[in-house]
Each structure stands twice: as structure tokens, then as C-alpha cells.
C-alpha positions in Angstrom: 91.7 85.1 71.4 94.1 82.9 73.3 96.7 84.7 75.4 99.4 83.5 77.8 101.1 86.1 79.9 104.2 85.3 82.0 105.3 87.4 84.9 107.7 87.2 87.8 111.1 87.2 86.1 113.9 89.4 87.2 117.5 89.6 88.3 118.6 87.6 91.3 121.8 86.3 92.9 123.0 82.7 92.9 121.1 80.7 95.5 118.0 82.9 95.5 114.5 82.1 94.5 111.9 83.3 92.0 108.3 82.4 91.3 107.1 82.7 87.7 103.4 82.9 86.9 101.5 82.4 83.7 98.0 83.6 83.2 95.9 82.1 80.5 92.9 83.6 78.8 90.8 82.4 75.9 91.5 78.8 76.7 91.0 76.2 79.4 94.0 74.8 81.2 92.1 72.0 82.9 92.7 68.6 81.3 95.4 69.8 79.1 99.2 69.8 79.0 100.9 72.9 80.5 104.6 73.5 80.4 107.5 75.9 81.1 110.3 76.2 78.6 113.4 78.3 78.6 115.8 79.6 76.0 119.2 80.9 77.0 121.1 83.2 74.7 122.5 81.3 71.7 120.8 78.1 72.7 117.6 76.3 71.6 114.4 76.4 73.6 114.2 73.5 76.0 111.5 72.1 78.3 112.0 72.8 82.0 108.9 71.4 83.6 105.4 70.2 82.6 102.2 68.9 84.0 100.3 66.3 82.0 96.5 66.1 81.8 96.4 63.6 84.7 98.4 65.9 86.9 101.7 64.2 86.7 104.7 66.6 87.0 107.9 66.2 85.1 111.2 68.0 85.2 114.3 68.4 83.2 117.2 66.8 85.0 119.0 70.1 85.3 116.2 71.5 87.5 115.0 68.4 89.3 114.8 69.1 93.0 115.2 72.9 92.6 112.1 73.8 90.6 108.4 73.1 91.3 105.7 73.4 88.7 102.0 73.8 89.8 98.7 74.7 88.2 95.5 76.3 89.3 92.9 75.2 86.7 90.2 77.2 88.4 92.2 80.4 87.7 93.8 79.2 84.5 97.2 79.9 86.2 100.5 78.1 85.9 103.4 78.6 88.3 107.1 77.8 88.4 108.8 78.1 91.8 112.5 78.2 91.2 114.9 77.8 94.1 118.7 77.5 94.5 119.1 79.4 91.2 122.3 79.0 89.3 123.9 81.2 86.6 123.0 78.5 84.0 119.3 79.1 84.8 119.6 82.5 83.1 117.2 82.4 80.2 113.9 83.7 78.9 111.2 81.5 80.4 108.0 80.7 78.4 104.7 79.3 79.3 103.0 76.8 77.0 99.6 75.2 77.0 98.0 72.6 74.9 94.3 72.4 75.7 92.6 69.0 76.0 90.1 70.0 73.3 92.5 71.4 70.7 95.8 69.9 69.6 97.6 73.2 69.3 100.4 74.6 71.5 100.0 78.1 72.6 102.9 80.2 73.8 103.5 83.3 75.9 105.9 86.1 75.1 108.3 85.1 77.8 109.8 86.5 81.0 113.5 87.1 81.5 115.4 85.5 84.4 118.9 86.5 85.1 121.0 84.8 87.8 124.1 86.8 88.8 127.1 85.3 90.5 
């Protein structure tokens, strides 16, 4: 059974940092697409950062320069280092993975990030 579990969310002040983690089980991250999405209250889920199969990192323009995505395929872990947080970063953050061997997107349950001004 495939399971993605996010952790690391919380309440922080403007300008502070958080590191989100995603642990995958029942699937293999290596060679696949892994991503972080977020969904703010009343808004659609949007991509935040992703790493393609060849290791290329990509970011939404709103987080470029402030967030850093990384993966540890040996541990089936995905991370999102978030710095200089802003109130508009407040959202539920979701981990997503599409294995190289299966064209299906798997999702975690999300972790909440609240940035207070």
C-alpha cells in the first residue's frame, strides 16, 4: 500500500523558516517525479516545487529564491526548506509522487503551514 506522510508544518512568524518532510512507503521515489503542492483556504491547489526524474528542480515564481526542494531517494524522502515565509504562504502543503514505473500520482494528507504577521 502506497503512503505519503508529510510533517514539519506549524505556526511561524513572517520571515521565519520551516522545513517540511515527506516520507514515502510502498513506492520508489528514485527516477520519478516528486512535488510539493499547496492549497490556501478558498483557493485551488497549486504546485510549489518539483523535481523531475533527471533531478531538475523547478519552482513556482511566488517561492523562487525562498524555498528549496530536495530528495533523498535512498530514504524515499522529500523535503521542502521554506525561508523568509510570508502570510501568503499560509496553506496546507501536500507531497505528491509519480513513480517512474507507474503513471499514477500519489498524494499525502497534507501538513498545515500558518504564517502570522
